[in-house]
PDB file with SEQRES, HELIX, SHEET and CRYST1 records, atoms N, CA, C and O in Angstrom:
SEQRES   1 A   67  MET GLU ARG GLU SER ILE GLU TYR ASP VAL VAL VAL VAL          
SEQRES   2 A   67  GLY GLY GLY PRO SER GLY LEU ALA SER ALA CYS LYS LEU          
SEQRES   3 A   67  LYS GLN LEU ASN PRO ASN LEU SER VAL CYS LEU LEU GLU          
SEQRES   4 A   67  LYS GLY ALA GLU ILE GLY SER HIS ILE LEU SER GLY ALA          
SEQRES   5 A   67  VAL PHE GLU PRO LYS THR LEU PHE ASP LEU PHE PRO GLU          
SEQRES   6 A   67  ASP ALA                                                      
HELIX    1 AA1 PRO A   17  LEU A   29  1                                  13    
HELIX    2 AA2 LYS A   57  LEU A   62  1                                   6    
SHEET    1 AA1 2 VAL A  10  VAL A  13  0                                        
SHEET    2 AA1 2 VAL A  35  LEU A  38  1                                        
CRYST1    1.000    1.000    1.000  90.00  90.00  90.00 P 1           1          
ATOM      1  N   MET A   1      -5.077  26.964 -17.479  1.00  0.00           N  
ATOM      2  CA  MET A   1      -5.786  26.114 -16.556  1.00  0.00           C  
ATOM      3  C   MET A   1      -4.868  25.814 -15.364  1.00  0.00           C  
ATOM      4  O   MET A   1      -3.745  25.339 -15.536  1.00  0.00           O  
ATOM      5  N   GLU A   2      -5.355  26.093 -14.179  1.00  0.00           N  
ATOM      6  CA  GLU A   2      -4.579  25.837 -12.972  1.00  0.00           C  
ATOM      7  C   GLU A   2      -4.971  24.486 -12.381  1.00  0.00           C  
ATOM      8  O   GLU A   2      -6.153  24.151 -12.305  1.00  0.00           O  
ATOM      9  N   ARG A   3      -3.973  23.721 -11.968  1.00  0.00           N  
ATOM     10  CA  ARG A   3      -4.226  22.397 -11.401  1.00  0.00           C  
ATOM     11  C   ARG A   3      -3.827  22.374  -9.940  1.00  0.00           C  
ATOM     12  O   ARG A   3      -2.869  23.023  -9.522  1.00  0.00           O  
ATOM     13  N   GLU A   4      -4.587  21.610  -9.175  1.00  0.00           N  
ATOM     14  CA  GLU A   4      -4.261  21.423  -7.767  1.00  0.00           C  
ATOM     15  C   GLU A   4      -3.117  20.426  -7.650  1.00  0.00           C  
ATOM     16  O   GLU A   4      -3.030  19.473  -8.424  1.00  0.00           O  
ATOM     17  N   SER A   5      -2.267  20.647  -6.703  1.00  0.00           N  
ATOM     18  CA  SER A   5      -1.116  19.775  -6.495  1.00  0.00           C  
ATOM     19  C   SER A   5      -1.078  19.339  -5.037  1.00  0.00           C  
ATOM     20  O   SER A   5      -1.247  20.158  -4.133  1.00  0.00           O  
ATOM     21  N   ILE A   6      -0.858  18.062  -4.814  1.00  0.00           N  
ATOM     22  CA  ILE A   6      -0.727  17.515  -3.465  1.00  0.00           C  
ATOM     23  C   ILE A   6       0.624  16.825  -3.385  1.00  0.00           C  
ATOM     24  O   ILE A   6       0.967  16.017  -4.248  1.00  0.00           O  
ATOM     25  N   GLU A   7       1.386  17.142  -2.356  1.00  0.00           N  
ATOM     26  CA  GLU A   7       2.704  16.536  -2.198  1.00  0.00           C  
ATOM     27  C   GLU A   7       2.666  15.439  -1.145  1.00  0.00           C  
ATOM     28  O   GLU A   7       1.997  15.569  -0.119  1.00  0.00           O  
ATOM     29  N   TYR A   8       3.398  14.351  -1.412  1.00  0.00           N  
ATOM     30  CA  TYR A   8       3.523  13.222  -0.499  1.00  0.00           C  
ATOM     31  C   TYR A   8       4.996  12.894  -0.326  1.00  0.00           C  
ATOM     32  O   TYR A   8       5.820  13.197  -1.190  1.00  0.00           O  
ATOM     33  N   ASP A   9       5.316  12.271   0.798  1.00  0.00           N  
ATOM     34  CA  ASP A   9       6.679  11.790   1.000  1.00  0.00           C  
ATOM     35  C   ASP A   9       6.945  10.571   0.126  1.00  0.00           C  
ATOM     36  O   ASP A   9       8.035  10.411  -0.423  1.00  0.00           O  
ATOM     37  N   VAL A  10       5.927   9.706   0.004  1.00  0.00           N  
ATOM     38  CA  VAL A  10       6.062   8.462  -0.761  1.00  0.00           C  
ATOM     39  C   VAL A  10       4.794   8.231  -1.567  1.00  0.00           C  
ATOM     40  O   VAL A  10       3.690   8.438  -1.064  1.00  0.00           O  
ATOM     41  N   VAL A  11       4.948   7.803  -2.813  1.00  0.00           N  
ATOM     42  CA  VAL A  11       3.817   7.384  -3.642  1.00  0.00           C  
ATOM     43  C   VAL A  11       4.047   5.929  -4.024  1.00  0.00           C  
ATOM     44  O   VAL A  11       5.066   5.587  -4.624  1.00  0.00           O  
ATOM     45  N   VAL A  12       3.085   5.070  -3.669  1.00  0.00           N  
ATOM     46  CA  VAL A  12       3.147   3.648  -4.004  1.00  0.00           C  
ATOM     47  C   VAL A  12       2.186   3.420  -5.160  1.00  0.00           C  
ATOM     48  O   VAL A  12       1.014   3.787  -5.075  1.00  0.00           O  
ATOM     49  N   VAL A  13       2.666   2.824  -6.224  1.00  0.00           N  
ATOM     50  CA  VAL A  13       1.840   2.576  -7.405  1.00  0.00           C  
ATOM     51  C   VAL A  13       1.422   1.113  -7.404  1.00  0.00           C  
ATOM     52  O   VAL A  13       2.261   0.216  -7.490  1.00  0.00           O  
ATOM     53  N   GLY A  14       0.122   0.881  -7.307  1.00  0.00           N  
ATOM     54  CA  GLY A  14      -0.422  -0.472  -7.336  1.00  0.00           C  
ATOM     55  C   GLY A  14      -0.943  -0.908  -5.984  1.00  0.00           C  
ATOM     56  O   GLY A  14      -0.208  -0.913  -4.996  1.00  0.00           O  
ATOM     57  N   GLY A  15      -2.214  -1.275  -5.941  1.00  0.00           N  
ATOM     58  CA  GLY A  15      -2.855  -1.701  -4.703  1.00  0.00           C  
ATOM     59  C   GLY A  15      -2.938  -3.202  -4.562  1.00  0.00           C  
ATOM     60  O   GLY A  15      -3.862  -3.720  -3.937  1.00  0.00           O  
ATOM     61  N   GLY A  16      -1.978  -3.906  -5.139  1.00  0.00           N  
ATOM     62  CA  GLY A  16      -1.916  -5.358  -4.962  1.00  0.00           C  
ATOM     63  C   GLY A  16      -1.222  -5.702  -3.657  1.00  0.00           C  
ATOM     64  O   GLY A  16      -0.960  -4.818  -2.841  1.00  0.00           O  
ATOM     65  N   PRO A  17      -0.925  -6.973  -3.453  1.00  0.00           N  
ATOM     66  CA  PRO A  17      -0.309  -7.403  -2.191  1.00  0.00           C  
ATOM     67  C   PRO A  17       0.989  -6.657  -1.860  1.00  0.00           C  
ATOM     68  O   PRO A  17       1.187  -6.248  -0.716  1.00  0.00           O  
ATOM     69  N   SER A  18       1.858  -6.480  -2.829  1.00  0.00           N  
ATOM     70  CA  SER A  18       3.142  -5.810  -2.562  1.00  0.00           C  
ATOM     71  C   SER A  18       2.962  -4.329  -2.262  1.00  0.00           C  
ATOM     72  O   SER A  18       3.572  -3.798  -1.334  1.00  0.00           O  
ATOM     73  N   GLY A  19       2.128  -3.670  -3.044  1.00  0.00           N  
ATOM     74  CA  GLY A  19       1.897  -2.245  -2.825  1.00  0.00           C  
ATOM     75  C   GLY A  19       1.243  -1.967  -1.483  1.00  0.00           C  
ATOM     76  O   GLY A  19       1.645  -1.049  -0.769  1.00  0.00           O  
ATOM     77  N   LEU A  20       0.230  -2.765  -1.138  1.00  0.00           N  
ATOM     78  CA  LEU A  20      -0.445  -2.585   0.146  1.00  0.00           C  
ATOM     79  C   LEU A  20       0.498  -2.853   1.309  1.00  0.00           C  
ATOM     80  O   LEU A  20       0.538  -2.092   2.276  1.00  0.00           O  
ATOM     81  N   ALA A  21       1.259  -3.942   1.210  1.00  0.00           N  
ATOM     82  CA  ALA A  21       2.201  -4.283   2.278  1.00  0.00           C  
ATOM     83  C   ALA A  21       3.250  -3.185   2.435  1.00  0.00           C  
ATOM     84  O   ALA A  21       3.608  -2.821   3.555  1.00  0.00           O  
ATOM     85  N   SER A  22       3.736  -2.666   1.327  1.00  0.00           N  
ATOM     86  CA  SER A  22       4.748  -1.603   1.382  1.00  0.00           C  
ATOM     87  C   SER A  22       4.196  -0.344   2.037  1.00  0.00           C  
ATOM     88  O   SER A  22       4.837   0.235   2.914  1.00  0.00           O  
ATOM     89  N   ALA A  23       3.022   0.076   1.619  1.00  0.00           N  
ATOM     90  CA  ALA A  23       2.418   1.281   2.183  1.00  0.00           C  
ATOM     91  C   ALA A  23       2.138   1.112   3.678  1.00  0.00           C  
ATOM     92  O   ALA A  23       2.397   2.022   4.465  1.00  0.00           O  
ATOM     93  N   CYS A  24       1.615  -0.039   4.065  1.00  0.00           N  
ATOM     94  CA  CYS A  24       1.318  -0.291   5.481  1.00  0.00           C  
ATOM     95  C   CYS A  24       2.587  -0.314   6.320  1.00  0.00           C  
ATOM     96  O   CYS A  24       2.628   0.272   7.401  1.00  0.00           O  
ATOM     97  N   LYS A  25       3.611  -0.981   5.835  1.00  0.00           N  
ATOM     98  CA  LYS A  25       4.871  -1.080   6.589  1.00  0.00           C  
ATOM     99  C   LYS A  25       5.525   0.290   6.734  1.00  0.00           C  
ATOM    100  O   LYS A  25       6.059   0.609   7.796  1.00  0.00           O  
ATOM    101  N   LEU A  26       5.489   1.094   5.690  1.00  0.00           N  
ATOM    102  CA  LEU A  26       6.043   2.445   5.776  1.00  0.00           C  
ATOM    103  C   LEU A  26       5.351   3.259   6.869  1.00  0.00           C  
ATOM    104  O   LEU A  26       6.011   3.956   7.640  1.00  0.00           O  
ATOM    105  N   LYS A  27       4.023   3.170   6.934  1.00  0.00           N  
ATOM    106  CA  LYS A  27       3.280   3.909   7.950  1.00  0.00           C  
ATOM    107  C   LYS A  27       3.535   3.349   9.345  1.00  0.00           C  
ATOM    108  O   LYS A  27       3.560   4.101  10.319  1.00  0.00           O  
ATOM    109  N   GLN A  28       3.726   2.034   9.448  1.00  0.00           N  
ATOM    110  CA  GLN A  28       4.049   1.448  10.750  1.00  0.00           C  
ATOM    111  C   GLN A  28       5.405   1.946  11.238  1.00  0.00           C  
ATOM    112  O   GLN A  28       5.568   2.248  12.420  1.00  0.00           O  
ATOM    113  N   LEU A  29       6.370   2.031  10.339  1.00  0.00           N  
ATOM    114  CA  LEU A  29       7.715   2.461  10.707  1.00  0.00           C  
ATOM    115  C   LEU A  29       7.794   3.963  10.982  1.00  0.00           C  
ATOM    116  O   LEU A  29       8.578   4.406  11.821  1.00  0.00           O  
ATOM    117  N   ASN A  30       6.981   4.736  10.273  1.00  0.00           N  
ATOM    118  CA  ASN A  30       6.997   6.186  10.435  1.00  0.00           C  
ATOM    119  C   ASN A  30       5.579   6.731  10.251  1.00  0.00           C  
ATOM    120  O   ASN A  30       5.199   7.092   9.137  1.00  0.00           O  
ATOM    121  N   PRO A  31       4.787   6.794  11.341  1.00  0.00           N  
ATOM    122  CA  PRO A  31       3.395   7.252  11.236  1.00  0.00           C  
ATOM    123  C   PRO A  31       3.235   8.668  10.680  1.00  0.00           C  
ATOM    124  O   PRO A  31       2.167   9.006  10.169  1.00  0.00           O  
ATOM    125  N   ASN A  32       4.268   9.495  10.769  1.00  0.00           N  
ATOM    126  CA  ASN A  32       4.182  10.873  10.273  1.00  0.00           C  
ATOM    127  C   ASN A  32       4.439  10.991   8.779  1.00  0.00           C  
ATOM    128  O   ASN A  32       4.270  12.065   8.201  1.00  0.00           O  
ATOM    129  N   LEU A  33       4.841   9.905   8.159  1.00  0.00           N  
ATOM    130  CA  LEU A  33       5.123   9.896   6.725  1.00  0.00           C  
ATOM    131  C   LEU A  33       3.811  10.020   5.951  1.00  0.00           C  
ATOM    132  O   LEU A  33       2.844   9.325   6.260  1.00  0.00           O  
ATOM    133  N   SER A  34       3.771  10.889   4.959  1.00  0.00           N  
ATOM    134  CA  SER A  34       2.570  10.977   4.120  1.00  0.00           C  
ATOM    135  C   SER A  34       2.744  10.005   2.951  1.00  0.00           C  
ATOM    136  O   SER A  34       3.683  10.113   2.163  1.00  0.00           O  
ATOM    137  N   VAL A  35       1.812   9.056   2.863  1.00  0.00           N  
ATOM    138  CA  VAL A  35       1.892   7.990   1.863  1.00  0.00           C  
ATOM    139  C   VAL A  35       0.638   8.024   1.002  1.00  0.00           C  
ATOM    140  O   VAL A  35      -0.480   8.081   1.515  1.00  0.00           O  
ATOM    141  N   CYS A  36       0.834   7.989  -0.302  1.00  0.00           N  
ATOM    142  CA  CYS A  36      -0.270   7.935  -1.259  1.00  0.00           C  
ATOM    143  C   CYS A  36      -0.211   6.586  -1.969  1.00  0.00           C  
ATOM    144  O   CYS A  36       0.849   6.189  -2.454  1.00  0.00           O  
ATOM    145  N   LEU A  37      -1.327   5.885  -2.032  1.00  0.00           N  
ATOM    146  CA  LEU A  37      -1.406   4.604  -2.735  1.00  0.00           C  
ATOM    147  C   LEU A  37      -2.289   4.799  -3.962  1.00  0.00           C  
ATOM    148  O   LEU A  37      -3.459   5.159  -3.838  1.00  0.00           O  
ATOM    149  N   LEU A  38      -1.734   4.563  -5.137  1.00  0.00           N  
ATOM    150  CA  LEU A  38      -2.479   4.718  -6.388  1.00  0.00           C  
ATOM    151  C   LEU A  38      -2.876   3.348  -6.922  1.00  0.00           C  
ATOM    152  O   LEU A  38      -2.042   2.449  -7.020  1.00  0.00           O  
ATOM    153  N   GLU A  39      -4.145   3.192  -7.264  1.00  0.00           N  
ATOM    154  CA  GLU A  39      -4.652   1.945  -7.844  1.00  0.00           C  
ATOM    155  C   GLU A  39      -5.536   2.312  -9.021  1.00  0.00           C  
ATOM    156  O   GLU A  39      -6.450   3.125  -8.879  1.00  0.00           O  
ATOM    157  N   LYS A  40      -5.278   1.727 -10.177  1.00  0.00           N  
ATOM    158  CA  LYS A  40      -6.060   2.078 -11.366  1.00  0.00           C  
ATOM    159  C   LYS A  40      -7.439   1.434 -11.386  1.00  0.00           C  
ATOM    160  O   LYS A  40      -8.331   1.905 -12.092  1.00  0.00           O  
ATOM    161  N   GLY A  41      -7.622   0.382 -10.635  1.00  0.00           N  
ATOM    162  CA  GLY A  41      -8.902  -0.313 -10.615  1.00  0.00           C  
ATOM    163  C   GLY A  41      -9.946   0.420  -9.785  1.00  0.00           C  
ATOM    164  O   GLY A  41      -9.635   1.377  -9.076  1.00  0.00           O  
ATOM    165  N   ALA A  42     -11.172  -0.037  -9.881  1.00  0.00           N  
ATOM    166  CA  ALA A  42     -12.275   0.563  -9.142  1.00  0.00           C  
ATOM    167  C   ALA A  42     -12.149   0.335  -7.643  1.00  0.00           C  
ATOM    168  O   ALA A  42     -12.702   1.095  -6.849  1.00  0.00           O  
ATOM    169  N   GLU A  43     -11.426  -0.705  -7.254  1.00  0.00           N  
ATOM    170  CA  GLU A  43     -11.209  -0.995  -5.840  1.00  0.00           C  
ATOM    171  C   GLU A  43      -9.813  -1.580  -5.659  1.00  0.00           C  
ATOM    172  O   GLU A  43      -9.188  -2.040  -6.615  1.00  0.00           O  
ATOM    173  N   ILE A  44      -9.345  -1.553  -4.437  1.00  0.00           N  
ATOM    174  CA  ILE A  44      -8.004  -2.065  -4.139  1.00  0.00           C  
ATOM    175  C   ILE A  44      -7.907  -3.536  -4.529  1.00  0.00           C  
ATOM    176  O   ILE A  44      -8.767  -4.345  -4.182  1.00  0.00           O  
ATOM    177  N   GLY A  45      -6.853  -3.861  -5.249  1.00  0.00           N  
ATOM    178  CA  GLY A  45      -6.598  -5.249  -5.625  1.00  0.00           C  
ATOM    179  C   GLY A  45      -7.397  -5.759  -6.808  1.00  0.00           C  
ATOM    180  O   GLY A  45      -7.367  -6.955  -7.096  1.00  0.00           O  
ATOM    181  N   SER A  46      -8.113  -4.883  -7.503  1.00  0.00           N  
ATOM    182  CA  SER A  46      -8.956  -5.364  -8.600  1.00  0.00           C  
ATOM    183  C   SER A  46      -8.162  -5.804  -9.826  1.00  0.00           C  
ATOM    184  O   SER A  46      -8.698  -6.488 -10.698  1.00  0.00           O  
ATOM    185  N   HIS A  47      -6.891  -5.418  -9.900  1.00  0.00           N  
ATOM    186  CA  HIS A  47      -6.057  -5.808 -11.039  1.00  0.00           C  
ATOM    187  C   HIS A  47      -4.822  -6.585 -10.593  1.00  0.00           C  
ATOM    188  O   HIS A  47      -3.721  -6.331 -11.081  1.00  0.00           O  
ATOM    189  N   ILE A  48      -4.992  -7.510  -9.687  1.00  0.00           N  
ATOM    190  CA  ILE A  48      -3.839  -8.275  -9.214  1.00  0.00           C  
ATOM    191  C   ILE A  48      -3.388  -9.208 -10.332  1.00  0.00           C  
ATOM    192  O   ILE A  48      -4.100 -10.139 -10.709  1.00  0.00           O  
ATOM    193  N   LEU A  49      -2.204  -8.946 -10.848  1.00  0.00           N  
ATOM    194  CA  LEU A  49      -1.676  -9.715 -11.971  1.00  0.00           C  
ATOM    195  C   LEU A  49      -0.421 -10.497 -11.614  1.00  0.00           C  
ATOM    196  O   LEU A  49       0.126 -11.205 -12.460  1.00  0.00           O  
ATOM    197  N   SER A  50       0.042 -10.381 -10.380  1.00  0.00           N  
ATOM    198  CA  SER A  50       1.330 -10.972 -10.031  1.00  0.00           C  
ATOM    199  C   SER A  50       1.296 -12.496 -10.074  1.00  0.00           C  
ATOM    200  O   SER A  50       2.303 -13.126 -10.397  1.00  0.00           O  
ATOM    201  N   GLY A  51       0.168 -13.087  -9.757  1.00  0.00           N  
ATOM    202  CA  GLY A  51       0.095 -14.542  -9.694  1.00  0.00           C  
ATOM    203  C   GLY A  51       0.884 -15.102  -8.533  1.00  0.00           C  
ATOM    204  O   GLY A  51       1.113 -16.308  -8.449  1.00  0.00           O  
ATOM    205  N   ALA A  52       1.296 -14.226  -7.640  1.00  0.00           N  
ATOM    206  CA  ALA A  52       2.125 -14.646  -6.510  1.00  0.00           C  
ATOM    207  C   ALA A  52       1.315 -15.449  -5.502  1.00  0.00           C  
ATOM    208  O   ALA A  52       0.132 -15.196  -5.276  1.00  0.00           O  
ATOM    209  N   VAL A  53       1.979 -16.406  -4.918  1.00  0.00           N  
ATOM    210  CA  VAL A  53       1.408 -17.178  -3.823  1.00  0.00           C  
ATOM    211  C   VAL A  53       2.291 -16.903  -2.617  1.00  0.00           C  
ATOM    212  O   VAL A  53       3.514 -17.027  -2.695  1.00  0.00           O  
ATOM    213  N   PHE A  54       1.674 -16.529  -1.504  1.00  0.00           N  
ATOM    214  CA  PHE A  54       2.482 -16.243  -0.322  1.00  0.00           C  
ATOM    215  C   PHE A  54       1.845 -16.885   0.896  1.00  0.00           C  
ATOM    216  O   PHE A  54       0.649 -17.175   0.917  1.00  0.00           O  
ATOM    217  N   GLU A  55       2.662 -17.097   1.897  1.00  0.00           N  
ATOM    218  CA  GLU A  55       2.209 -17.700   3.142  1.00  0.00           C  
ATOM    219  C   GLU A  55       1.378 -16.687   3.933  1.00  0.00           C  
ATOM    220  O   GLU A  55       1.734 -15.510   3.985  1.00  0.00           O  
ATOM    221  N   PRO A  56       0.279 -17.126   4.546  1.00  0.00           N  
ATOM    222  CA  PRO A  56      -0.516 -16.218   5.375  1.00  0.00           C  
ATOM    223  C   PRO A  56       0.289 -15.625   6.537  1.00  0.00           C  
ATOM    224  O   PRO A  56      -0.054 -14.560   7.052  1.00  0.00           O  
ATOM    225  N   LYS A  57       1.356 -16.315   6.948  1.00  0.00           N  
ATOM    226  CA  LYS A  57       2.203 -15.806   8.031  1.00  0.00           C  
ATOM    227  C   LYS A  57       2.711 -14.404   7.707  1.00  0.00           C  
ATOM    228  O   LYS A  57       2.923 -13.595   8.611  1.00  0.00           O  
ATOM    229  N   THR A  58       2.903 -14.118   6.445  1.00  0.00           N  
ATOM    230  CA  THR A  58       3.366 -12.793   6.034  1.00  0.00           C  
ATOM    231  C   THR A  58       2.391 -11.717   6.499  1.00  0.00           C  
ATOM    232  O   THR A  58       2.813 -10.669   6.987  1.00  0.00           O  
ATOM    233  N   LEU A  59       1.094 -11.967   6.351  1.00  0.00           N  
ATOM    234  CA  LEU A  59       0.090 -11.000   6.798  1.00  0.00           C  
ATOM    235  C   LEU A  59       0.070 -10.882   8.310  1.00  0.00           C  
ATOM    236  O   LEU A  59      -0.096  -9.786   8.846  1.00  0.00           O  
ATOM    237  N   PHE A  60       0.238 -12.007   9.006  1.00  0.00           N  
ATOM    238  CA  PHE A  60       0.263 -11.969  10.464  1.00  0.00           C  
ATOM    239  C   PHE A  60       1.478 -11.194  10.965  1.00  0.00           C  
ATOM    240  O   PHE A  60       1.395 -10.502  11.980  1.00  0.00           O  
ATOM    241  N   ASP A  61       2.601 -11.303  10.265  1.00  0.00           N  
ATOM    242  CA  ASP A  61       3.791 -10.535  10.640  1.00  0.00           C  
ATOM    243  C   ASP A  61       3.573  -9.041  10.412  1.00  0.00           C  
ATOM    244  O   ASP A  61       4.044  -8.215  11.193  1.00  0.00           O  
ATOM    245  N   LEU A  62       2.868  -8.703   9.355  1.00  0.00           N  
ATOM    246  CA  LEU A  62       2.619  -7.300   9.023  1.00  0.00           C  
ATOM    247  C   LEU A  62       1.585  -6.679   9.959  1.00  0.00           C  
ATOM    248  O   LEU A  62       1.707  -5.516  10.345  1.00  0.00           O  
ATOM    249  N   PHE A  63       0.567  -7.460  10.320  1.00  0.00           N  
ATOM    250  CA  PHE A  63      -0.509  -6.979  11.186  1.00  0.00           C  
ATOM    251  C   PHE A  63      -0.649  -7.877  12.405  1.00  0.00           C  
ATOM    252  O   PHE A  63      -1.577  -8.684  12.470  1.00  0.00           O  
ATOM    253  N   PRO A  64       0.251  -7.752  13.372  1.00  0.00           N  
ATOM    254  CA  PRO A  64       0.156  -8.596  14.565  1.00  0.00           C  
ATOM    255  C   PRO A  64      -1.126  -8.296  15.335  1.00  0.00           C  
ATOM    256  O   PRO A  64      -1.630  -7.173  15.307  1.00  0.00           O  
ATOM    257  N   GLU A  65      -1.646  -9.307  16.020  1.00  0.00           N  
ATOM    258  CA  GLU A  65      -2.914  -9.166  16.739  1.00  0.00           C  
ATOM    259  C   GLU A  65      -2.859  -8.122  17.841  1.00  0.00           C  
ATOM    260  O   GLU A  65      -3.861  -7.462  18.117  1.00  0.00           O  
ATOM    261  N   ASP A  66      -1.705  -7.964  18.473  1.00  0.00           N  
ATOM    262  CA  ASP A  66      -1.616  -7.038  19.600  1.00  0.00           C  
ATOM    263  C   ASP A  66      -1.392  -5.590  19.174  1.00  0.00           C  
ATOM    264  O   ASP A  66      -1.204  -4.719  20.024  1.00  0.00           O  
ATOM    265  N   ALA A  67      -1.409  -5.323  17.874  1.00  0.00           N  
ATOM    266  CA  ALA A  67      -1.170  -3.945  17.407  1.00  0.00           C  
ATOM    267  C   ALA A  67      -2.428  -3.112  17.513  1.00  0.00           C  
ATOM    268  O   ALA A  67      -2.418  -1.930  17.167  1.00  0.00           O  
TER     269      ALA A  67                                                      
END                                                                             
């Protein structure tokens, strides 16, 4: 049985806050980087287990309005 293979520069495991922020920041720093985000849930963030609380300012820093 032959399987298809796809290569990426970076694979991020988990579509929670940390995984999403990491993948987005990597692409912001290097748009040519191929990034794959793996999430086991049916949708992004469906299995957020971190229980983390973070300031909304973190999101504003990651996604500035003028970008």
